[in-house]
C-alpha positions as CSV (number, residue, x, y, z in Angstrom):
1,X,119.5,116.9,72.6
2,X,118.4,119.9,74.7
3,X,117.5,122.9,72.9
4,X,116.6,121.0,69.5
5,X,112.8,121.4,68.4
6,X,111.2,118.2,68.9
7,X,107.5,116.9,68.7
8,X,107.2,113.1,69.0
9,X,105.3,110.4,70.7
10,X,105.4,106.6,71.0
11,X,106.1,103.7,73.3
12,X,109.4,102.6,74.7
13,X,109.9,98.8,75.5
14,X,111.3,98.4,79.1
15,X,111.6,95.2,80.9
16,X,108.4,93.4,81.2
17,X,106.3,96.6,79.6
18,X,105.8,99.2,77.0
19,X,105.8,102.9,78.0
20,X,103.8,105.4,76.3
21,X,105.2,108.8,76.0
22,X,104.8,112.2,74.4
23,X,107.4,115.0,74.0
24,X,107.2,118.4,72.7
25,X,108.7,121.8,72.6
26,X,112.3,122.8,72.6
27,X,114.5,124.2,75.8
28,X,115.6,122.4,78.9
29,X,113.6,119.3,79.5
30,X,110.7,119.1,81.9
31,X,109.2,115.8,82.7
32,X,105.5,115.7,84.0
33,X,104.4,112.7,85.9
34,X,100.6,112.1,86.7
35,X,98.6,111.2,89.7
36,X,97.4,107.8,90.6
37,X,93.9,108.5,89.8
38,X,94.6,109.8,86.1
39,X,97.0,109.3,83.1
40,X,99.2,111.7,81.3
41,X,96.2,113.6,79.6
42,X,95.8,115.3,82.8
43,X,98.4,117.5,81.7
44,X,96.5,118.9,78.7
45,X,96.3,122.5,80.0
46,X,100.1,122.6,80.9
47,X,101.7,121.0,77.6
48,X,101.2,124.2,75.5
49,X,102.3,127.0,77.9
50,X,105.2,124.6,79.2
51,X,106.4,123.8,75.6
52,X,106.7,127.4,74.7
53,X,109.8,127.4,77.0
54,X,110.7,123.9,77.7
55,X,111.0,120.5,76.1
56,X,107.9,118.8,77.8
57,X,107.8,115.0,78.5
58,X,104.9,113.4,79.7
59,X,104.2,109.5,80.0
60,X,101.8,106.9,81.4
61,X,103.2,105.2,84.3
62,X,102.8,101.2,84.6
63,X,99.2,100.4,85.1
64,X,97.7,103.5,83.7
65,X,96.5,105.1,80.3
66,X,98.3,103.4,77.3
67,X,101.2,102.0,79.1
68,X,101.2,98.2,79.5
69,X,103.0,95.9,81.9
70,X,103.3,92.4,82.7
71,X,103.1,91.0,86.1
72,X,106.5,91.6,87.0
73,X,108.7,93.5,89.7
74,X,109.5,97.1,88.2
75,X,111.0,100.3,89.3
76,X,109.1,103.3,88.6
77,X,112.4,105.2,88.8
78,X,114.0,103.0,86.6
79,X,111.3,103.2,83.9
80,X,111.7,107.2,84.2
81,X,115.5,106.7,83.8
82,X,115.0,104.4,80.6
83,X,112.6,106.9,79.1
84,X,115.0,109.8,79.7
85,X,118.0,107.9,78.2
86,X,115.8,107.0,75.3
87,X,115.0,110.6,74.7
88,X,118.6,111.6,75.2
89,X,118.1,113.7,78.3
90,X,121.1,114.0,80.8
91,X,119.2,116.5,83.1
92,X,115.8,117.6,83.7
93,X,113.2,119.4,85.7
94,X,111.0,116.8,87.4
95,X,107.2,117.9,88.2
96,X,104.9,115.3,89.5
97,X,101.4,115.3,91.4
98,X,100.3,112.8,93.9
99,X,101.8,109.4,93.5
100,X,103.6,111.1,90.7
101,X,105.0,113.7,93.0
102,X,106.2,110.5,95.2
103,X,108.0,109.0,92.0
104,X,109.5,112.3,91.4
105,X,111.0,113.0,94.8
106,X,112.3,109.2,94.8
107,X,113.8,109.8,91.4
108,X,115.7,112.8,92.6
109,X,117.2,110.9,95.6
110,X,118.1,107.9,93.4
111,X,119.3,109.9,90.3
112,X,120.4,113.1,91.9
113,X,122.7,113.8,89.0
114,X,119.7,114.1,86.5
115,X,117.6,116.5,88.2
116,X,118.0,120.4,88.0
117,X,114.7,121.2,90.0
118,X,112.0,119.4,91.8
119,X,108.3,120.5,91.8
120,X,106.2,118.0,94.0
121,X,102.3,119.0,93.8
122,X,100.1,117.3,96.2
123,X,102.7,114.7,96.5
124,X,102.9,111.4,98.4
125,X,106.2,110.8,100.2
126,X,107.5,107.2,100.6
127,X,107.9,106.2,104.4
128,X,106.0,109.0,105.6
129,X,103.7,108.1,108.7
130,X,100.9,110.1,109.6
131,X,97.3,109.7,110.6
132,X,94.1,110.5,108.8
133,X,91.4,112.4,110.8
134,X,88.1,110.3,111.5
135,X,86.2,111.8,108.4
136,X,89.0,111.0,106.3
137,X,89.7,107.3,107.9
138,X,85.9,106.2,107.3
139,X,86.4,107.4,103.7
140,X,89.5,105.6,103.2
141,X,88.0,102.5,104.7
142,X,85.3,102.6,102.5
143,X,87.4,103.1,99.3
144,X,89.3,99.9,100.6
145,X,85.9,98.0,100.8
146,X,84.8,98.9,97.4
147,X,88.3,98.0,96.1
148,X,87.9,94.6,97.9
149,X,84.4,94.1,96.4
150,X,85.6,95.2,92.8
151,X,82.7,97.8,92.8
152,X,84.9,100.0,90.6
153,X,81.8,102.4,89.5
154,X,81.2,103.1,93.1
155,X,84.8,103.5,94.0
156,X,85.5,106.0,90.9
157,X,82.6,108.0,92.5
158,X,84.1,108.2,95.8
159,X,87.7,108.8,94.7
160,X,86.4,111.9,92.8
161,X,84.4,113.0,96.0
162,X,88.1,112.7,97.9
163,X,90.5,114.0,95.3
164,X,88.6,116.4,93.4
165,X,86.2,117.9,95.8
166,X,88.4,117.6,98.7
167,X,87.6,118.6,102.4
168,X,85.8,121.5,103.5
169,X,84.3,122.7,100.1
170,X,80.9,124.1,100.0
171,X,79.4,121.8,97.4
172,X,81.4,120.2,94.6
173,X,84.3,121.1,92.5
174,X,84.1,122.2,88.7
175,X,81.8,119.6,86.9
176,X,84.3,119.5,83.9
177,X,87.3,118.5,86.2
178,X,84.9,116.0,88.1
179,X,84.0,114.6,84.9
180,X,87.4,114.3,83.3
181,X,88.8,112.6,86.6
182,X,86.1,110.2,86.8
183,X,86.8,109.3,82.9
184,X,90.5,108.7,83.8
185,X,89.8,106.6,86.8
186,X,87.0,104.6,85.3
187,X,89.4,103.9,82.2
188,X,92.4,102.7,84.6
189,X,90.2,100.5,86.1
190,X,88.8,98.8,83.1
191,X,92.2,98.1,81.7
192,X,92.1,94.5,82.7
193,X,95.7,94.3,82.8
194,X,98.3,93.3,85.5
195,X,99.7,96.1,87.8
196,X,103.0,94.6,88.3
197,X,104.9,94.9,91.7
198,X,106.6,98.2,92.1
199,X,110.0,98.1,93.7
200,X,109.9,100.8,96.4
201,X,112.8,103.1,97.3
202,X,115.0,101.9,100.3
203,X,115.4,103.9,102.2
204,X,112.5,105.7,102.0
205,X,112.1,109.6,101.1
206,X,110.6,110.7,104.2
207,X,114.1,110.3,106.2
208,X,116.2,111.5,103.4
209,X,114.8,115.1,102.4
210,X,118.0,116.8,103.6
211,X,119.7,114.9,100.7
212,X,117.8,116.8,98.1
213,X,120.0,119.7,96.9
214,X,118.2,121.2,94.1
215,X,115.7,124.1,93.9
216,X,112.4,122.6,95.0
217,X,108.8,124.1,94.7
218,X,106.1,122.5,96.8
219,X,102.5,123.0,95.8
220,X,99.5,121.9,97.7
221,X,95.7,122.8,97.8
222,X,94.3,123.8,101.3
223,X,91.1,121.6,100.7
224,X,93.4,118.6,100.2
225,X,93.3,115.9,102.9
226,X,95.4,116.2,106.0
227,X,98.1,113.6,105.1
228,X,98.9,115.4,101.6
229,X,99.1,118.7,103.5
230,X,101.2,117.2,106.4
231,X,103.7,115.8,103.8
232,X,104.0,119.1,101.8
233,X,104.9,120.7,105.3
234,X,107.5,118.1,105.9
235,X,109.0,118.8,102.3
236,X,108.9,122.4,102.9
237,X,110.8,121.7,106.4
238,X,113.1,118.9,105.3
239,X,114.3,120.2,102.1
240,X,116.8,123.0,102.3
241,X,115.6,126.3,100.6
242,X,112.4,124.7,99.4
243,X,109.6,127.2,98.8
244,X,105.8,126.1,99.5
245,X,102.9,127.7,97.7
246,X,99.4,126.8,99.0
247,X,96.4,127.2,96.4
248,X,93.5,128.4,98.5
249,X,89.9,126.7,97.7
250,X,91.6,123.8,95.7
251,X,92.0,120.2,96.5
252,X,94.3,117.5,95.2
253,X,94.2,118.0,91.2
254,X,95.7,121.5,91.6
255,X,96.7,121.9,87.8
256,X,93.2,121.0,86.5
257,X,91.3,123.3,89.0
258,X,93.5,126.3,88.4
259,X,95.5,125.6,85.3
260,X,96.2,129.2,84.3
261,X,97.6,130.0,88.0
262,X,99.1,126.8,88.4
263,X,101.0,127.3,85.2
264,X,102.0,131.0,86.0
265,X,103.2,129.8,89.3
266,X,105.3,127.0,88.0
267,X,106.8,129.1,85.1
268,X,107.7,131.8,87.4
269,X,109.6,129.2,89.6
270,X,111.7,127.6,86.7
271,X,112.0,131.0,85.1
272,X,113.7,132.3,88.1
273,X,116.3,129.6,88.3
274,X,118.1,131.0,85.1
């Protein structure tokens, strides 16, 4: 179906759940996977520019946005595979941010025949062992405490501080971005639905980066937490030919803070593949 103009949205029934998705544009497929503090609407500023060149697919993973799940074991990689097959996609570019970046990397390792290029943004890396610094550890411990208390209002405030403002910034990030992320976090916490039990990739990606053979663009902000920056460095070193771009003055939500610059960097990279 590559090259056919399409604009559609809907739900795909998968084992133990229903995946909400949108697809727009024409050209080679490009799938966008959202962060763990967001939903697929975080890509609003990318859909228009990207769909002028590509068939852009975004979706809500289980536990987020409009996707629903039962309390079952499931694989995020299988969900993405099922969605792509439903849309008639045989090969695609894969772009994911944060938790979505980890899913993108894991999918590339599990389904290498389906991935033409990989763009991990502020991405997690399954199996990576790192140590937060003291400031970050205090914040992460506090977030864990708020989670256990189910104080989701305070937790949403703190997650915005960590993932949007970042570390080393004078003041706060753009109020509009902070508000949008806060709204997405709060909506996810208010879903009152089971999260299910994600099945992790085995062996994990941290020890398998040399298996990734596709063109890879690693993106990270220099105000992000130290673990994310370290994982970006590991990807640059471990994936042969990987290119890393660091966005100065940006934390975790790179595409939302600097949408025009982000779009240009990604489109230049993907355009160079031709």
